[in-house]
Structures are given as C-alpha cells and as structure tokens.
PASEBA-1860 file (N, C-alpha, C; in nm, 3 decimals):
! residues 237
1> MNLLKEFL> -3.755/0.018/-0.732/-3.645/0.019/-0.828/-3.700/-0.001/-0.968 ~ -3.658/0.083/-1.059/-3.705/0.077/-1.197/-3.586/0.055/-1.290 ~ -3.572/-0.066/-1.345/-3.463/-0.096/-1.437/-3.496/-0.036/-1.573 ~ -3.420/0.067/-1.612/-3.446/0.136/-1.738/-3.382/0.064/-1.857 ~ -3.265/0.007/-1.834/-3.191/-0.053/-1.945/-3.088/-0.150/-1.888 ~ -3.061/-0.257/-1.963/-2.957/-0.353/-1.924/-2.888/-0.401/-2.051 ~ -2.753/-0.401/-2.049/-2.681/-0.440/-2.170/-2.538/-0.480/-2.137 ~ -2.472/-0.546/-2.232/-2.331/-0.583/-2.224/-2.254/-0.500/-2.324
9> LDDKCSYL> -2.129/-0.466/-2.290/-2.047/-0.387/-2.381/-1.904/-0.440/-2.379 ~ -1.851/-0.472/-2.496/-1.712/-0.516/-2.511/-1.624/-0.396/-2.545 ~ -1.506/-0.391/-2.482/-1.417/-0.277/-2.503/-1.276/-0.317/-2.462 ~ -1.182/-0.224/-2.479/-1.047/-0.244/-2.428/-1.050/-0.249/-2.276 ~ -0.972/-0.338/-2.216/-0.971/-0.350/-2.071/-0.927/-0.220/-2.005 ~ -0.998/-0.179/-1.901/-0.968/-0.055/-1.830/-0.850/-0.069/-1.737 ~ -0.810/-0.193/-1.705/-0.714/-0.215/-1.598/-0.584/-0.284/-1.641 ~ -0.591/-0.369/-1.745/-0.474/-0.445/-1.787/-0.451/-0.424/-1.937
17> DAREQTMH> -0.325/-0.401/-1.973/-0.290/-0.376/-2.112/-0.312/-0.500/-2.198 ~ -0.341/-0.476/-2.323/-0.352/-0.581/-2.425/-0.459/-0.684/-2.392 ~ -0.565/-0.640/-2.325/-0.677/-0.729/-2.295/-0.808/-0.661/-2.333 ~ -0.908/-0.745/-2.356/-1.042/-0.696/-2.382/-1.127/-0.718/-2.258 ~ -1.235/-0.643/-2.246/-1.324/-0.662/-2.132/-1.469/-0.664/-2.179 ~ -1.553/-0.734/-2.103/-1.697/-0.732/-2.122/-1.760/-0.678/-1.995 ~ -1.833/-0.567/-2.008/-1.896/-0.504/-1.893/-2.046/-0.525/-1.898 ~ -2.102/-0.555/-1.782/-2.246/-0.573/-1.765/-2.300/-0.444/-1.703
25> YKVIENCS> -2.392/-0.379/-1.772/-2.447/-0.251/-1.727/-2.596/-0.262/-1.694 ~ -2.635/-0.192/-1.590/-2.776/-0.172/-1.557/-2.798/-0.023/-1.532 ~ -2.898/0.034/-1.596/-2.937/0.172/-1.569/-3.064/0.168/-1.486 ~ -3.058/0.221/-1.363/-3.166/0.203/-1.267/-3.216/0.337/-1.215 ~ -3.345/0.355/-1.219/-3.412/0.474/-1.164/-3.466/0.440/-1.026 ~ -3.448/0.532/-0.931/-3.504/0.517/-0.795/-3.457/0.389/-0.728 ~ -3.328/0.365/-0.731/-3.272/0.248/-0.664/-3.269/0.273/-0.513 ~ -3.310/0.176/-0.436/-3.307/0.188/-0.290/-3.169/0.152/-0.236
33> AHACQELI> -3.142/0.191/-0.111/-3.014/0.156/-0.049/-3.000/0.004/-0.040 ~ -3.110/-0.065/-0.011/-3.105/-0.211/-0.001/-3.071/-0.274/-0.136 ~ -3.138/-0.226/-0.242/-3.113/-0.281/-0.376/-2.970/-0.249/-0.421 ~ -2.923/-0.129/-0.387/-2.786/-0.092/-0.421/-2.689/-0.187/-0.352 ~ -2.711/-0.213/-0.224/-2.621/-0.303/-0.152/-2.624/-0.444/-0.211 ~ -2.739/-0.492/-0.251/-2.749/-0.624/-0.312/-2.664/-0.632/-0.439 ~ -2.660/-0.522/-0.514/-2.578/-0.518/-0.636/-2.429/-0.508/-0.602 ~ -2.396/-0.422/-0.507/-2.256/-0.407/-0.466/-2.201/-0.540/-0.414
41> ERGFRRFG> -2.281/-0.613/-0.337/-2.239/-0.742/-0.283/-2.214/-0.844/-0.394 ~ -2.266/-0.819/-0.512/-2.248/-0.910/-0.625/-2.150/-0.855/-0.728 ~ -2.072/-0.757/-0.687/-1.963/-0.712/-0.772/-1.989/-0.591/-0.858 ~ -2.105/-0.527/-0.843/-2.133/-0.407/-0.920/-2.072/-0.285/-0.854 ~ -2.050/-0.182/-0.933/-2.017/-0.049/-0.885/-2.121/0.048/-0.939 ~ -2.131/0.165/-0.876/-2.230/0.264/-0.919/-2.162/0.395/-0.960 ~ -2.195/0.443/-1.080/-2.165/0.580/-1.124/-2.298/0.639/-1.169 ~ -2.350/0.738/-1.095/-2.479/0.795/-1.129/-2.589/0.690/-1.120
49> KMYFRPIC> -2.669/0.678/-1.223/-2.774/0.576/-1.229/-2.724/0.446/-1.292 ~ -2.596/0.444/-1.327/-2.537/0.329/-1.395/-2.470/0.237/-1.295 ~ -2.510/0.109/-1.298/-2.446/0.005/-1.218/-2.374/-0.088/-1.315 ~ -2.250/-0.123/-1.286/-2.172/-0.201/-1.383/-2.074/-0.293/-1.312 ~ -2.037/-0.401/-1.382/-1.935/-0.493/-1.333/-1.873/-0.566/-1.452 ~ -1.747/-0.607/-1.442/-1.684/-0.687/-1.548/-1.730/-0.832/-1.540 ~ -1.758/-0.891/-1.654/-1.794/-1.034/-1.660/-1.714/-1.099/-1.774 ~ -1.584/-1.080/-1.771/-1.498/-1.122/-1.881/-1.478/-1.274/-1.880
57> EGCDECKS> -1.503/-1.336/-1.993/-1.489/-1.481/-2.003/-1.342/-1.522/-1.992 ~ -1.315/-1.618/-1.906/-1.179/-1.669/-1.892/-1.085/-1.581/-1.813 ~ -1.137/-1.479/-1.745/-1.052/-1.388/-1.666/-1.123/-1.351/-1.538 ~ -1.051/-1.361/-1.426/-1.108/-1.319/-1.298/-1.010/-1.230/-1.221 ~ -0.933/-1.150/-1.296/-0.833/-1.063/-1.233/-0.896/-0.951/-1.150 ~ -1.016/-0.907/-1.187/-1.085/-0.801/-1.112/-1.156/-0.864/-0.993 ~ -1.102/-0.845/-0.875/-1.159/-0.901/-0.754/-1.235/-0.793/-0.677 ~ -1.364/-0.811/-0.659/-1.437/-0.720/-0.571/-1.382/-0.739/-0.430
65> IKIDVANY> -1.353/-0.628/-0.362/-1.284/-0.635/-0.234/-1.355/-0.547/-0.131 ~ -1.359/-0.593/-0.006/-1.416/-0.512/0.100/-1.333/-0.528/0.228 ~ -1.316/-0.418/0.300/-1.239/-0.417/0.424/-1.328/-0.460/0.540 ~ -1.275/-0.546/0.624/-1.343/-0.591/0.746/-1.323/-0.485/0.853 ~ -1.420/-0.397/0.867/-1.407/-0.279/0.952/-1.389/-0.315/1.099 ~ -1.466/-0.411/1.149/-1.464/-0.444/1.291/-1.327/-0.492/1.336 ~ -1.253/-0.556/1.246/-1.123/-0.612/1.282/-1.005/-0.530/1.229 ~ -1.035/-0.410/1.180/-0.929/-0.325/1.127/-0.866/-0.243/1.240
73> TFSKSAKR> -0.734/-0.238/1.242/-0.663/-0.155/1.339/-0.572/-0.058/1.264 ~ -0.562/0.063/1.315/-0.483/0.166/1.250/-0.336/0.153/1.289 ~ -0.250/0.151/1.190/-0.106/0.142/1.213/-0.052/0.277/1.261 ~ 0.075/0.278/1.301/0.138/0.403/1.343/0.141/0.504/1.229 ~ 0.170/0.455/1.107/0.174/0.546/0.992/0.036/0.602/0.961 ~ -0.069/0.519/0.979/-0.206/0.567/0.958/-0.240/0.676/1.058 ~ -0.199/0.657/1.181/-0.226/0.756/1.285/-0.152/0.887/1.256 ~ -0.032/0.877/1.197/0.041/0.999/1.159/-0.033/1.074/1.049
81> VMKKGKDL> -0.087/0.999/0.950/-0.163/1.063/0.842/-0.286/1.133/0.899 ~ -0.357/1.068/0.991/-0.477/1.128/1.050/-0.443/1.249/1.136 ~ -0.330/1.244/1.205/-0.288/1.357/1.287/-0.256/1.477/1.199 ~ -0.185/1.453/1.088/-0.152/1.560/0.994/-0.278/1.619/0.932 ~ -0.381/1.533/0.912/-0.506/1.577/0.851/-0.592/1.664/0.939 ~ -0.552/1.681/1.065/-0.629/1.767/1.155/-0.624/1.914/1.113 ~ -0.533/1.947/1.022/-0.528/2.083/0.967/-0.649/2.112/0.878 ~ -0.718/2.007/0.835/-0.823/2.020/0.734/-0.961/2.020/0.799
89> RVYIQKPT> -1.056/2.084/0.728/-1.197/2.079/0.768/-1.268/1.982/0.675 ~ -1.360/1.903/0.732/-1.428/1.799/0.655/-1.579/1.815/0.671 ~ -1.651/1.810/0.557/-1.797/1.818/0.557/-1.853/1.703/0.474 ~ -1.968/1.654/0.516/-2.038/1.553/0.437/-2.175/1.607/0.399 ~ -2.212/1.588/0.273/-2.340/1.639/0.223/-2.379/1.561/0.099 ~ -2.497/1.590/0.047/-2.539/1.529/-0.079/-2.450/1.579/-0.193 ~ -2.424/1.495/-0.294/-2.334/1.534/-0.403/-2.380/1.661/-0.475 ~ -2.283/1.745/-0.507/-2.309/1.871/-0.575/-2.210/1.888/-0.691
97> LSHEHLKI> -2.231/1.993/-0.767/-2.142/2.025/-0.879/-2.112/2.174/-0.874 ~ -1.985/2.208/-0.878/-1.944/2.348/-0.879/-1.824/2.365/-0.970 ~ -1.788/2.489/-0.995/-1.668/2.517/-1.073/-1.546/2.457/-1.005 ~ -1.540/2.463/-0.872/-1.425/2.409/-0.799/-1.416/2.257/-0.813 ~ -1.530/2.189/-0.809/-1.529/2.044/-0.832/-1.462/2.011/-0.966 ~ -1.507/2.077/-1.071/-1.455/2.048/-1.205/-1.308/2.085/-1.217 ~ -1.269/2.195/-1.156/-1.129/2.240/-1.163/-1.037/2.138/-1.098 ~ -1.073/2.091/-0.979/-0.989/1.994/-0.909/-0.991/1.858/-0.980
105> FDKYHLAM> -1.108/1.818/-1.029/-1.122/1.691/-1.100/-1.028/1.687/-1.220 ~ -1.029/1.794/-1.300/-0.941/1.799/-1.418/-0.794/1.808/-1.378 ~ -0.765/1.886/-1.276/-0.627/1.901/-1.230/-0.571/1.768/-1.182 ~ -0.652/1.694/-1.109/-0.611/1.563/-1.059/-0.584/1.467/-1.174 ~ -0.674/1.459/-1.270/-0.658/1.364/-1.379/-0.544/1.401/-1.473 ~ -0.519/1.530/-1.489/-0.404/1.571/-1.568/-0.275/1.531/-1.498 ~ -0.271/1.545/-1.365/-0.153/1.504/-1.290/-0.132/1.353/-1.298 ~ -0.241/1.275/-1.291/-0.231/1.130/-1.303/-0.189/1.087/-1.444
113> HEKKGWDY> -0.230/1.165/-1.542/-0.187/1.139/-1.681/-0.037/1.155/-1.692 ~ 0.017/1.261/-1.632/0.160/1.288/-1.640/0.241/1.192/-1.552 ~ 0.185/1.154/-1.438/0.258/1.070/-1.343/0.246/0.921/-1.373 ~ 0.125/0.877/-1.411/0.098/0.733/-1.423/0.052/0.690/-1.562 ~ 0.039/0.787/-1.653/-0.002/0.753/-1.788/-0.150/0.729/-1.807 ~ -0.234/0.775/-1.712/-0.378/0.760/-1.728/-0.425/0.833/-1.854 ~ -0.530/0.782/-1.917/-0.594/0.856/-2.025/-0.651/0.986/-1.967 ~ -0.642/1.095/-2.044/-0.693/1.222/-1.995/-0.788/1.282/-2.097
121> NHTSPEHY> -0.907/1.318/-2.051/-1.004/1.392/-2.131/-1.066/1.499/-2.042 ~ -1.077/1.618/-2.095/-1.139/1.726/-2.019/-1.283/1.688/-1.982 ~ -1.321/1.711/-1.857/-1.452/1.671/-1.807/-1.554/1.783/-1.821 ~ -1.668/1.753/-1.880/-1.775/1.852/-1.894/-1.864/1.849/-1.771 ~ -1.935/1.958/-1.743/-2.032/1.957/-1.633/-2.136/1.847/-1.648 ~ -2.178/1.821/-1.771/-2.280/1.719/-1.795/-2.228/1.580/-1.759 ~ -2.105/1.551/-1.796/-2.047/1.420/-1.766/-2.028/1.402/-1.616 ~ -1.978/1.505/-1.549/-1.958/1.495/-1.404/-2.092/1.476/-1.334
129> YSSFVNGH> -2.192/1.553/-1.373/-2.324/1.541/-1.309/-2.381/1.401/-1.329 ~ -2.370/1.349/-1.450/-2.423/1.216/-1.480/-2.353/1.107/-1.399 ~ -2.223/1.122/-1.377/-2.144/1.018/-1.310/-2.149/1.026/-1.159 ~ -2.154/1.149/-1.103/-2.129/1.164/-0.960/-2.236/1.238/-0.881 ~ -2.330/1.301/-0.949/-2.436/1.374/-0.878/-2.571/1.304/-0.900 ~ -2.603/1.275/-1.023/-2.729/1.210/-1.055/-2.734/1.069/-0.994 ~ -2.853/1.027/-0.951/-2.872/0.890/-0.904/-2.828/0.862/-0.763 ~ -2.796/0.966/-0.685/-2.748/0.940/-0.549/-2.859/0.896/-0.454
137> EDFGYEVL> -2.984/0.920/-0.492/-3.101/0.880/-0.412/-3.085/0.927/-0.267 ~ -3.115/0.841/-0.168/-3.104/0.883/-0.028/-2.982/0.823/0.041 ~ -2.888/0.765/-0.039/-2.773/0.700/0.023/-2.639/0.751/-0.029 ~ -2.639/0.834/-0.132/-2.515/0.885/-0.190/-2.473/1.018/-0.128 ~ -2.343/1.033/-0.102/-2.291/1.153/-0.038/-2.156/1.191/-0.098 ~ -2.117/1.316/-0.073/-1.979/1.357/-0.099/-1.919/1.408/0.031 ~ -1.793/1.373/0.054/-1.718/1.422/0.168/-1.619/1.524/0.115 ~ -1.632/1.647/0.160/-1.551/1.758/0.111/-1.439/1.790/0.209
145> YFYEERLI> -1.318/1.805/0.158/-1.202/1.840/0.240/-1.158/1.982/0.205 ~ -1.143/2.064/0.307/-1.103/2.204/0.288/-0.974/2.233/0.364 ~ -0.885/2.306/0.299/-0.772/2.369/0.367/-0.807/2.517/0.379 ~ -0.828/2.562/0.501/-0.883/2.696/0.524/-1.014/2.708/0.448 ~ -1.024/2.798/0.350/-1.149/2.813/0.275/-1.144/2.746/0.138 ~ -1.038/2.675/0.112/-1.014/2.619/-0.021/-1.051/2.472/-0.027 ~ -1.138/2.434/-0.121/-1.172/2.294/-0.144/-1.051/2.225/-0.206 ~ -1.008/2.111/-0.146/-0.889/2.044/-0.195/-0.912/1.896/-0.229
153> AVDLIDIL> -1.027/1.839/-0.189/-1.051/1.698/-0.220/-1.199/1.666/-0.207 ~ -1.243/1.567/-0.284/-1.382/1.522/-0.284/-1.383/1.370/-0.281 ~ -1.453/1.315/-0.183/-1.468/1.170/-0.170/-1.615/1.136/-0.188 ~ -1.647/1.063/-0.293/-1.784/1.025/-0.325/-1.812/0.885/-0.273 ~ -1.916/0.870/-0.192/-1.945/0.744/-0.126/-2.095/0.717/-0.124 ~ -2.130/0.590/-0.105/-2.266/0.548/-0.071/-2.264/0.492/0.070 ~ -2.354/0.539/0.153/-2.368/0.485/0.288/-2.485/0.387/0.285 ~ -2.452/0.258/0.294/-2.550/0.152/0.279/-2.585/0.090/0.413
161> EDGISSIY> -2.666/-0.015/0.410/-2.717/-0.074/0.534/-2.606/-0.128/0.623 ~ -2.508/-0.197/0.563/-2.404/-0.257/0.646/-2.264/-0.211/0.612 ~ -2.252/-0.103/0.534/-2.119/-0.056/0.501/-2.118/0.068/0.415 ~ -1.998/0.109/0.377/-1.977/0.224/0.290/-1.917/0.174/0.159 ~ -1.976/0.216/0.049/-1.922/0.183/-0.082/-1.846/0.305/-0.136 ~ -1.717/0.288/-0.160/-1.634/0.396/-0.215/-1.659/0.405/-0.365 ~ -1.704/0.521/-0.409/-1.732/0.540/-0.551/-1.612/0.599/-0.623 ~ -1.567/0.717/-0.576/-1.455/0.783/-0.643/-1.397/0.888/-0.551
169> FYYDPDFA> -1.265/0.906/-0.560/-1.197/1.008/-0.482/-1.099/1.083/-0.571 ~ -1.094/1.213/-0.556/-0.996/1.293/-0.629/-0.956/1.413/-0.543 ~ -0.838/1.469/-0.574/-0.785/1.576/-0.489/-0.697/1.671/-0.570 ~ -0.668/1.784/-0.509/-0.577/1.883/-0.568/-0.435/1.836/-0.543 ~ -0.357/1.807/-0.649/-0.221/1.757/-0.630/-0.130/1.852/-0.553 ~ -0.166/1.980/-0.545/-0.085/2.074/-0.467/-0.085/2.041/-0.318 ~ -0.179/1.957/-0.275/-0.192/1.923/-0.133/-0.161/1.775/-0.108 ~ -0.075/1.718/-0.193/-0.041/1.577/-0.181/0.027/1.544/-0.049
177> KYSLGKLS> 0.087/1.643/0.016/0.158/1.618/0.142/0.065/1.564/0.251 ~ -0.065/1.583/0.235/-0.160/1.534/0.335/-0.199/1.387/0.313 ~ -0.142/1.323/0.210/-0.177/1.182/0.180/-0.329/1.167/0.178 ~ -0.394/1.247/0.095/-0.540/1.261/0.100/-0.614/1.133/0.065 ~ -0.559/1.052/-0.025/-0.625/0.926/-0.057/-0.632/0.834/0.064 ~ -0.520/0.823/0.135/-0.518/0.741/0.257/-0.606/0.802/0.364 ~ -0.596/0.934/0.381/-0.674/1.001/0.484/-0.824/0.979/0.463 ~ -0.869/0.990/0.339/-1.012/0.973/0.311/-1.059/0.832/0.345
185> LYNQIKYA> -0.975/0.732/0.315/-1.013/0.594/0.345/-1.011/0.569/0.497 ~ -0.912/0.623/0.565/-0.910/0.609/0.711/-1.034/0.672/0.774 ~ -1.075/0.786/0.720/-1.195/0.852/0.773/-1.321/0.768/0.745 ~ -1.326/0.704/0.629/-1.437/0.612/0.602/-1.440/0.499/0.705 ~ -1.324/0.443/0.732/-1.317/0.332/0.828/-1.360/0.379/0.967 ~ -1.313/0.496/1.010/-1.352/0.549/1.141/-1.502/0.571/1.148 ~ -1.559/0.628/1.042/-1.703/0.652/1.039/-1.779/0.519/1.049 ~ -1.734/0.421/0.971/-1.802/0.291/0.970/-1.794/0.225/1.108
193> QNANKKWI> -1.679/0.233/1.173/-1.665/0.176/1.306/-1.760/0.244/1.405 ~ -1.767/0.376/1.399/-1.854/0.450/1.491/-2.002/0.425/1.465 ~ -2.036/0.395/1.337/-2.175/0.372/1.299/-2.213/0.223/1.299 ~ -2.121/0.140/1.347/-2.145/-0.006/1.351/-2.173/-0.065/1.213 ~ -2.103/-0.013/1.114/-2.108/-0.071/0.980/-1.998/-0.177/0.968 ~ -2.024/-0.280/0.891/-1.932/-0.394/0.886/-1.820/-0.380/0.783 ~ -1.849/-0.309/0.672/-1.759/-0.317/0.556/-1.732/-0.180/0.493 ~ -1.614/-0.172/0.431/-1.586/-0.068/0.331/-1.571/-0.139/0.198
201> YLGYYVKD> -1.662/-0.117/0.106/-1.656/-0.177/-0.028/-1.565/-0.090/-0.115 ~ -1.452/-0.149/-0.159/-1.349/-0.070/-0.229/-1.349/-0.089/-0.380 ~ -1.454/-0.149/-0.433/-1.454/-0.169/-0.578/-1.367/-0.288/-0.615 ~ -1.275/-0.270/-0.712/-1.198/-0.382/-0.764/-1.051/-0.375/-0.724 ~ -1.000/-0.490/-0.684/-0.856/-0.509/-0.665/-0.803/-0.588/-0.784 ~ -0.701/-0.534/-0.849/-0.637/-0.603/-0.961/-0.488/-0.607/-0.932 ~ -0.436/-0.726/-0.910/-0.298/-0.744/-0.862/-0.196/-0.674/-0.951 ~ -0.215/-0.682/-1.083/-0.115/-0.629/-1.176/-0.148/-0.490/-1.229
209> CPSLSYKA> -0.242/-0.422/-1.164/-0.275/-0.284/-1.201/-0.232/-0.193/-1.086 ~ -0.126/-0.113/-1.102/-0.074/-0.031/-0.992/-0.179/0.062/-0.931 ~ -0.274/0.108/-1.011/-0.374/0.200/-0.958/-0.477/0.130/-0.869 ~ -0.480/-0.004/-0.872/-0.577/-0.080/-0.793/-0.513/-0.180/-0.697 ~ -0.387/-0.214/-0.718/-0.323/-0.318/-0.636/-0.302/-0.273/-0.492 ~ -0.296/-0.141/-0.467/-0.274/-0.089/-0.332/-0.383/-0.134/-0.234 ~ -0.499/-0.170/-0.284/-0.613/-0.202/-0.195/-0.585/-0.321/-0.105 ~ -0.494/-0.409/-0.147/-0.461/-0.526/-0.065/-0.384/-0.488/0.061
217> EYKPYLTL> -0.340/-0.362/0.070/-0.267/-0.316/0.189/-0.361/-0.298/0.309 ~ -0.491/-0.285/0.283/-0.587/-0.255/0.390/-0.648/-0.386/0.441 ~ -0.582/-0.443/0.540/-0.620/-0.574/0.592/-0.681/-0.560/0.731 ~ -0.772/-0.654/0.766/-0.817/-0.771/0.688/-0.921/-0.733/0.583 ~ -0.924/-0.809/0.473/-1.021/-0.786/0.368/-1.073/-0.919/0.317 ~ -1.186/-0.911/0.245/-1.245/-1.027/0.179/-1.261/-0.995/0.032 ~ -1.263/-1.101/-0.052/-1.291/-1.083/-0.194/-1.410/-1.169/-0.234 ~ -1.481/-1.124/-0.335/-1.603/-1.191/-0.380/-1.569/-1.311/-0.468
225> DGRPSESE> -1.642/-1.418/-0.447/-1.628/-1.538/-0.530/-1.711/-1.522/-0.656 ~ -1.645/-1.498/-0.768/-1.713/-1.490/-0.898/-1.800/-1.368/-0.914 ~ -1.902/-1.382/-0.999/-1.998/-1.275/-1.028/-2.139/-1.334/-1.021 ~ -2.190/-1.356/-0.899/-2.322/-1.419/-0.885/-2.434/-1.332/-0.940 ~ -2.537/-1.397/-0.995/-2.654/-1.324/-1.041/-2.736/-1.280/-0.920 ~ -2.836/-1.197/-0.946/-2.918/-1.145/-0.835/-3.006/-1.252/-0.772 ~ -3.021/-1.366/-0.839/-3.098/-1.476/-0.782/-3.010/-1.576/-0.708 ~ -2.878/-1.555/-0.713/-2.784/-1.644/-0.647/-2.731/-1.583/-0.518
233> AFKWF> -2.697/-1.667/-0.423/-2.631/-1.619/-0.301/-2.489/-1.576/-0.334 ~ -2.438/-1.476/-0.262/-2.300/-1.432/-0.283/-2.212/-1.487/-0.172 ~ -2.084/-1.508/-0.205/-1.988/-1.559/-0.108/-1.862/-1.476/-0.112 ~ -1.820/-1.426/0.003/-1.695/-1.351/0.016/-1.598/-1.432/0.102 ~ -1.471/-1.434/0.060/-1.370/-1.512/0.133/-1.252/-1.424/0.170
END
C-alpha cells in the first residue's frame, strides 16, 4: 500500500442541511483487500483511489453500518422482489466505463434531482473513471443488470476478506418496477451467505437523511463506535 496523500477538507454537510462537515481523505495506490477492509472497518468509504470518512467535531450522526449476513432472513416482500427480478440477467466483472454507464448514471441522478432534490451535475467520463473504475485493484467489481439486451443498473462493490462493501448503485428509472435498489442489496446478501462472508458494509446511516435512513430496515445490523485510528481497535455494536 502506497499512501500518496492525506488531508482534511471542510465543506457543507453532504447529508444534513445547515451543517458543516470535516472529511478525512487518504489517496492510496495499490491498496490490498486486507488494507481496504481495515479502513472500511474504521468508517472509511472508497471511491476510486480515494478513501474518506467524516470526522466532524461534536457530531456523530453519520453511523457506519453493516448487515449481519449470517443472521439475516429474507421477508416475504424481499422474496417477491427477488422473484420479480428473475426477468433480469446479472453479470459480475471488473469495473468498466461505457456510453451506457454514463447515460444511465446521468439519467438516474437527474431523476433523483427532480424527485428528492439531489444536486445534479452532468458526469464526465473522467470523473466516472476516477470514482468508480480506477483503484479497484483485485477486489473491486461491478454487478451489471440487464433487461433482455439493455443495461438497466450498475452495482459497484468491493469483495473483501469477510464481507462486501457497497460502494454505489444506480439504475435506469424506467425500470423502477423491479425495485432495483432492494434487489441489488438482496443479491449481495445472498452472495455473501453463499460465500461465507460475515458482513455487508453499507456505508453511512444517517437517521434524519431520507436517502440514508432506509439502511436501518435491513436487520440485524451493527454500527461502528466512533472513528478509530488505524492504530486503534475498532468496535461495532
């Protein structure tokens, strides 16, 4: 692992209105799956070669959360979503970039802008590559969902030693009837159970942020205690 750069950045909070945030960033070249997991267990997320986590003074609203895979059971509604998803074809491969990726990514974010008020900026190939293709090393993958021959969703994940870290998911809003966000997470859980992985790392749960509060629905789960340094032991409760 080669740490290229490390810094803190203050900005407007990404999750809660009228708040400021302090983000801790690490830019890492040739990160191993083990080193990635050590960072994820301490509250970091990965976009490309960038690892980051909030370390806001006086605020702990961003809770790192992970699903307890071994004790997770699928509800009747989950089984209905998975049954409906049998119409789709699913492939897993190393992350790639295509015109279709960019088209769906922009279409999804424009729909979220109109529906939920998300900030919207057109995504360039360079930005997408930097965030979702670069830095995947030997543990980063994309799960592609197809309806017939049409790409309709992309789930970006890291497959680590004891679990799956969810990086980002987006889909074509024209296919919302398939509940693709739920379907992708159910498929992650099924894969983890079959591969004897313990956890699905879901990033951050923020109770008062509608785009992140849904994560508490996937029980049982644990949350990280604080933001331990790499020399400190981590504790999940």
